[in-house]
C-alpha positions in Angstrom: -4.8 2.7 14.0 -6.8 1.0 16.7 -7.6 3.6 19.4 -7.9 2.8 23.1 -11.7 3.1 23.1 -11.8 0.4 20.4 -9.7 -1.8 22.7 -12.3 -1.4 25.4 -15.1 -2.4 23.0 -13.2 -5.5 22.0 -12.6 -6.6 25.5 -16.3 -6.2 26.4 -17.8 -7.6 23.2 -15.4 -10.2 22.0 -12.7 -11.3 24.5 -12.0 -10.9 28.1 -9.0 -8.7 29.1 -7.3 -11.6 30.8 -6.8 -13.6 27.6 -6.7 -11.0 24.8 -4.1 -8.4 24.1 -5.5 -5.5 22.1 -2.5 -4.2 20.3 -2.0 -0.8 18.8 -1.2 -1.1 15.1 1.6 1.3 14.1 1.4 3.1 10.8 4.3 1.2 9.3 2.6 0.5 6.1 -0.2 2.1 4.1 -2.6 0.4 1.7 -1.2 1.3 -1.7 -3.7 2.7 -4.2 -3.0 3.7 -7.8 0.0 6.0 -8.0 0.8 8.7 -10.6 4.0 10.3 -11.8 4.5 13.3 -14.1 7.9 13.3 -15.7 9.6 15.7 -18.2 12.8 15.2 -20.2 14.9 17.7 -22.0 15.2 17.8 -25.8 18.4 16.3 -27.4 19.8 16.6 -30.9 17.9 13.5 -32.1 14.8 13.3 -29.8 12.1 15.9 -28.9 11.2 16.9 -25.4 9.0 14.2 -24.0 6.3 14.7 -21.4 5.2 11.5 -19.5 2.3 10.6 -17.4 2.7 7.2 -15.6 -0.1 5.3 -13.8 1.3 2.6 -11.6 -1.3 0.1 -10.4 -0.9 -1.7 -7.1 -1.3 -5.0 -9.0 1.8 -4.3 -11.0 0.2 -2.8 -14.1 1.8 0.3 -15.5 0.4 2.6 -18.2 2.5 5.3 -19.7 1.1 8.2 -21.8 3.7 10.2 -23.8 3.0 13.7 -25.1 5.4 15.6 -27.4 5.5 18.1 -30.2 7.3 17.3 -33.5 7.2 19.2 -36.7 4.3 21.2 -35.5 2.2 18.2 -34.6 1.0 17.3 -31.1 1.5 13.6 -30.6 -0.1 11.5 -27.9 1.0 7.9 -27.4 0.2 5.1 -24.9 2.5 2.2 -24.0 2.1 -0.5 -21.4 5.2 -0.9 -19.3 6.6 -3.8 -17.3 9.1 -4.3 -14.5 12.5 -5.5 -15.7 13.2 -7.2 -12.3 16.8 -6.1 -12.8 17.8 -6.0 -9.1 16.5 -5.3 -5.6 18.1 -1.8 -5.6 17.7 -0.6 -9.2 14.7 -1.4 -11.4 13.5 -0.4 -14.8 10.1 0.0 -16.3 10.5 -1.0 -20.0 8.0 -1.1 -22.8 5.7 -4.2 -22.8 3.6 -3.3 -25.8 4.0 -1.5 -29.1 3.1 2.2 -29.0 -0.6 3.0 -29.5 -0.8 6.4 -31.2 -3.8 8.3 -30.0 -3.3 11.7 -31.7 -1.6 13.1 -34.9 -1.0 9.7 -36.6 2.1 7.6 -36.2 5.7 8.5 -35.8 8.4 5.9 -36.8 11.1 7.9 -35.1 9.5 7.8 -31.6 12.1 7.2 -28.8 10.7 4.9 -26.2 11.8 5.3 -22.6 13.4 2.9 -20.1 12.6 4.5 -16.8 15.0 3.7 -14.1 13.9 3.5 -10.4 16.0 3.4 -7.3 14.9 2.3 -3.9 14.4 4.7 -1.0 13.0 4.2 2.5 10.9 6.2 5.0 8.6 5.4 7.9 6.4 3.3 5.6 9.2 1.1 4.5 11.0 0.7 1.2 9.7 2.3 -2.0 11.0 3.2 -5.5 11.1 6.5 -7.3 12.2 7.3 -10.9 15.7 8.8 -11.2 16.8 8.4 -14.9 15.3 8.0 -18.3 17.1 6.2 -21.2 15.6 6.7 -24.6 15.7 3.7 -27.0 15.0 3.4 -30.7 15.7 0.5 -33.0 18.5 -0.9 -30.8 20.1 2.5 -30.2 20.1 4.2 -26.7 20.8 7.6 -25.4 20.4 9.1 -22.0 17.8 11.9 -21.5 18.0 14.7 -19.1 15.2 14.2 -16.5 14.0 17.8 -15.8 11.3 16.9 -13.3 9.8 13.8 -11.6 6.7 14.5 -9.5 4.5 11.9 -7.8 0.9 13.1 -7.8 -1.9 12.1 -5.6 -5.5 11.6 -6.6 -6.5 14.7 -4.8 -3.8 16.7 -6.6 -4.9 15.5 -10.0 -8.5 16.4 -9.3 -7.3 20.0 -8.8 -4.9 19.9 -11.8 -7.2 19.1 -14.7 -5.2 21.0 -17.3 -2.2 18.7 -16.6 -4.4 15.6 -17.0 -5.9 16.9 -20.2 -2.5 16.9 -21.8 -2.6 13.2 -21.6 -6.3 12.1 -21.5 -9.4 13.3 -23.3 -12.5 14.2 -21.4 -14.4 11.2 -22.6 -11.8 8.7 -21.5 -12.5 6.6 -18.3 -9.5 7.9 -16.4 -10.5 11.5 -16.8 -14.1 10.7 -16.0 -12.8 8.9 -12.9 -11.1 12.2 -11.8 -14.0 14.5 -12.7 -17.5 13.2 -12.7 -17.2 9.6 -11.3 -20.0 9.4 -8.8 -22.2 6.6 -7.4 -25.1 6.8 -4.9 -24.1 6.7 -1.2 -25.4 4.0 1.1 -28.8 4.8 2.6 -29.6 4.5 6.3 -31.0 0.9 5.9 -27.9 -0.2 4.0 -25.6 1.2 6.7 -27.3 -0.8 9.4 -24.7 -3.6 9.5 -21.4 -4.4 11.0 -18.1 -5.4 9.5 -16.4 -8.0 11.7 -12.7 -8.1 10.9 -10.7 -11.0 12.5 -6.9 -10.8 11.9 -4.7 -13.6 13.1 -1.0 -12.8 12.5 2.2 -14.5 13.6 4.2 -11.3 14.0 6.7 -12.5 16.5 8.2 -15.2 14.3 11.9 -14.6 13.7 11.7 -15.5 10.0 8.3 -14.2 8.7 7.2 -11.9 11.5 8.1 -8.7 9.6 6.2 -9.9 6.6 3.2 -10.8 8.7 3.2 -7.4 10.4 3.1 -5.8 6.9 0.1 -7.9 6.0 -1.7 -7.2 9.3 -1.3 -3.5 9.1 -2.2 -3.3 5.4 -5.4 -5.4 5.7 -6.5 -3.5 8.9 -6.0 -0.1 7.4 -7.8 -1.0 4.2 -11.0 -2.1 6.0 -10.8 0.5 8.7 -10.8 3.2 6.0 -13.4 1.4 3.9 -16.0 1.0 6.7 -15.5 4.6 7.7 -16.2 5.8 4.2 -19.2 3.5 3.8 -20.6 4.5 7.1 -21.1 1.0 8.5 -20.0 -0.4 11.8 -16.5 -1.7 12.3 -15.6 -4.4 14.9 -12.0 -5.5 14.6 -10.3 -8.3 16.5 -6.5 -8.6 16.2 -4.7 -11.6 17.6 -0.9 -11.1 17.1 2.3 -10.7 19.0 2.4 -12.4 22.4 -1.4 -13.0 22.1 -0.9 -15.3 19.1 -2.2 -18.7 20.1 -4.9 -21.2 19.3 -7.0 -20.4 22.4 -7.3 -16.7 21.6 -8.1 -17.4 18.0 -10.8 -19.9 18.8 -12.4 -17.5 21.3 -12.4 -14.7 18.7 -14.1 -17.0 16.2 -16.6 -18.5 18.7 -17.8 -15.3 20.4 -18.6 -13.0 17.4 -22.4 -12.9 16.8 -23.1 -11.4 13.4 -26.6 -10.6 12.2 -27.9 -11.8 8.8 -27.0 -8.4 7.4 -23.4 -8.4 8.6 -20.0 -9.0 7.0 -17.4 -11.3 8.5 -13.8 -11.2 7.2 -11.3 -13.7 8.7 -7.7 -13.2 7.6 -4.6 -15.2 8.7 -0.9 -14.5 7.9 1.8 -16.7 9.2 3.0 -20.3 8.9 0.8 -23.0 7.4 1.2 -26.7 6.6 -0.7 -29.9 5.8 -0.6 -33.4 7.1 0.1 -36.2 4.6 -3.5 -37.6 5.0 -5.3 -34.2 4.8 -8.2 -34.3 2.4 -9.0 -30.6 2.3 -7.4 -28.4 -0.3 -6.8 -25.7 2.2 -3.9 -25.6 4.7 -3.7 -25.7 8.5 -2.8 -22.7 10.6 0.3 -23.4 12.6 0.2 -21.9 16.1 3.5 -23.5 17.3 5.9 -20.8 18.5 8.5 -23.2 20.0 9.5 -26.8 19.6 8.0 -27.8 23.0 4.5 -27.3 21.7 2.7 -30.4 20.2 1.9 -29.7 16.6 -1.3 -31.8 16.7 -2.7 -29.6 19.5 -1.6 -26.3 18.0 -3.2 -26.0 14.6 -6.6 -25.1 13.0 -7.7 -26.3 9.7 -8.7 -23.3 7.6 -11.7 -25.1 6.1 -12.9 -25.8 9.7 -12.7 -22.1 10.4 -14.7 -21.4 7.3 -17.4 -23.9 8.2 -17.7 -22.5 11.7 -18.0 -18.9 10.5 -20.6 -19.6 7.7 -22.7 -21.4 10.3 -23.2 -18.0 11.9 -25.2 -16.9 8.8 -23.8 -13.5 8.1 -24.7 -11.9 4.7 -21.0 -12.2 3.6 -18.4 -14.5 5.1 -14.8 -14.4 3.8 -12.0 -16.6 5.0 -8.5 -16.0 3.6 -5.2 -17.6 4.7 -1.9 -16.4 3.3 0.4 -19.2 4.3 2.2 -22.3 3.0 0.2 -25.4 2.2 3.2 -27.8 2.1 4.5 -30.8 4.0 6.1 -30.2 7.3 9.7 -28.8 7.4 9.5 -26.9 4.1 11.4 -23.6 4.0 9.4 -20.4 3.5 10.7 -18.7 0.3 11.1 -14.9 -0.2 10.7 -13.4 -3.7 11.7 -10.1 -5.2 9.9 -6.9 -4.0 7.5 -5.3 -6.4 8.3 -2.0 -8.0 6.2 0.1 -5.7 6.3 3.9 -5.4 5.8 5.8 -2.1 2.7 4.5 -0.4 -0.5 6.5 -0.9 -3.7 6.0 1.2 -7.2 5.2 0.0 -8.6 7.7 2.5 -8.9 10.5 0.0 -10.3 8.5 -2.9 -13.9 8.3 -4.1 -15.6 5.1 -3.0 -17.5 3.3 -5.7 -20.6 2.6 -3.8 -22.1 0.5 -6.6 -19.2 -1.9 -6.5 -19.3 -1.9 -2.7 -22.9 -3.0 -2.8 -22.2 -5.8 -5.2 -19.4 -7.1 -3.1 -20.5 -6.5 0.5 -24.3 -6.0 0.2 -25.3 -8.8 -2.3 -28.9 -10.0 -2.7 -27.8 -13.6 -1.9 -25.8 -14.8 1.1 -22.2 -15.1 -0.1 -19.3 -17.1 1.3 -15.7 -17.2 0.1 -12.7 -19.3 1.2 -9.2 -18.8 -0.2 -5.9 -20.5 0.5 -3.1 -18.5 -1.0 -1.3 -21.7 -2.1 -2.6 -25.0 -3.5 -1.7 -28.3 -1.8 2.0 -29.0 -1.6 2.9 -25.4 -2.6 4.6 -22.7 -0.6 3.3 -19.2 -0.1 5.8 -16.6 -1.3 6.3 -13.1 0.0 8.8 -10.4 0.8 9.7 -8.8 4.1 9.3 -5.3 2.7 5.8 -5.9 1.3 4.3 -8.9 3.0 2.7 -11.9 1.3 2.3 -11.7 -2.4 -1.3 -13.0 -2.5 -2.3 -10.5 0.2 -0.9 -7.6 -1.8 -2.5 -8.6 -5.0 -5.9 -9.4 -3.5 -5.9 -6.1 -1.7 -4.8 -4.3 -4.9 -7.7 -5.9 -6.9 -10.2 -5.0 -4.2 -9.0 -1.4 -4.0 -9.2 -1.1 -7.8 -12.8 -2.3 -7.6 -13.8 -0.1 -4.7 -12.0 3.1 -5.8 -12.3 3.3 -9.6 -14.8 2.9 -12.4 -12.8 0.2 -14.1 -12.2 -2.5 -11.5 -14.0 -5.8 -11.2 -17.1 -6.1 -9.1 -17.1 -9.9 -8.7 -15.4 -11.7 -5.9 -14.5 -14.6 -8.2 -12.8 -12.3 -10.8 -11.0 -10.3 -8.1 -9.7 -13.6 -6.6 -8.7 -15.1 -10.0 -6.8 -11.9 -11.0 -5.0 -11.9 -7.6 -4.2 -15.6 -8.2 -2.6 -14.9 -11.6 -0.6 -11.9 -10.4 0.7 -14.0 -7.5 1.7 -16.8 -9.8 3.8 -14.4 -11.9 5.4 -12.8 -8.9 6.1 -16.1 -7.2 8.5 -17.0 -10.0 11.0 -14.5 -8.6 11.6 -16.9 -5.6 13.7 -20.1 -5.6 11.8 -23.3 -4.8 14.0 -26.2 -5.8 12.4 -28.8 -3.5 8.7 -28.1 -4.2 6.6 -27.7 -7.4 8.6 -25.3 -9.5 9.4 -24.0 -13.0 13.1 -24.1 -13.7 13.7 -23.9 -9.9 11.3 -21.0 -9.4 8.3 -21.2 -7.1 4.8 -22.2 -8.4 2.0 -20.7 -6.3 -1.6 -20.8 -7.2 -4.4 -20.0 -4.8 -7.3 -22.3 -4.0 -10.5 -20.3 -4.3 -14.2 -21.1 -3.7 -16.9 -18.5 -4.0 -20.6 -19.3 -3.3 -22.6 -18.4 -5.2 -20.0 -18.0 -8.1 -21.1 -14.4 -8.9 
């Protein structure tokens, strides 16, 4: 959350109090890191008692480990699971891959689970939790008695190594991640830099305002936590609510003065469009909040924002817009929410300093521009989770920064987020724009220089 002292800094260093509203960000959404569940089922006449350990990635990946005893043998199995997309209220994780037997050979009579989730809500919004397990085998189904279902945090698993060792061996990457995953902290010279975060969000819009607020809060909290962990300076500028207009945005862009060591991250969430004669692949930011405003005077081309910011010569410059890139008058689509558990923060996780260095302290000056949708495409999201691209980009970045298995390249992070967004966008109807059987097609435009 932005505190009042931070508001004072912003007014002095970036914008004057008369034109900028420094808004407090409420904790309505938390950046979702990897989530873990330990589930136990009761034995039935035809199936043994199964013990499950489920890892749910923020990018939608789900890995299930199954531990059980049968005829005196300790079996350990891994199955990749996928969202059934059954409905908005009830969802199932179902097997995506064939079982991989890790211990005690194979078992042709293994019952695979369909794990049912139901939606819940708290101050962070809507989330899903497992409520039922249905066992399946060769077309046959039987319900299992779910004895326990416990969501575990990273900090809890670090303290509960015997539980983890039921499902992972000491030499496997996940156990190493919990036990001896360490990288060298930033030194004093590396910490002598600032992270400028500029967030422009159309949070008052009656249609997408709720989604934009989710995006704003999630992006802000991610980088506020990250910069605190890394020990570098953090200078946020938020233009949203009643302060959302082109003048405040231009002033925020024009007045920051990064050094050649600094990081500049510009992020926009709201409405976007393109004129018929636009050459750029990237959209225009729409600042119109009523029909009386002239469209030609109330937009900024995302590529022009990018050119202005890279001219400031920061070490890393990133410009991301999560908005439509379609002709005027197109309707914004909403897709189906992801199967997300209760939000967990990145605050207690171990920062992968090596990956942080590769992304934010590169040897060469790096610039990135991303439009979440290609020309003539719509940007899909959901009011309960925000923009799909924002969520998947953030998920890939978190995986890189807080694990020993994530990508350490901006290009690969962006391409992974693009592919996951493409898949999730198919849950939305887009009959009047590029589509697959009436479902939305959304692919991001990405340029990374140099292409590391």
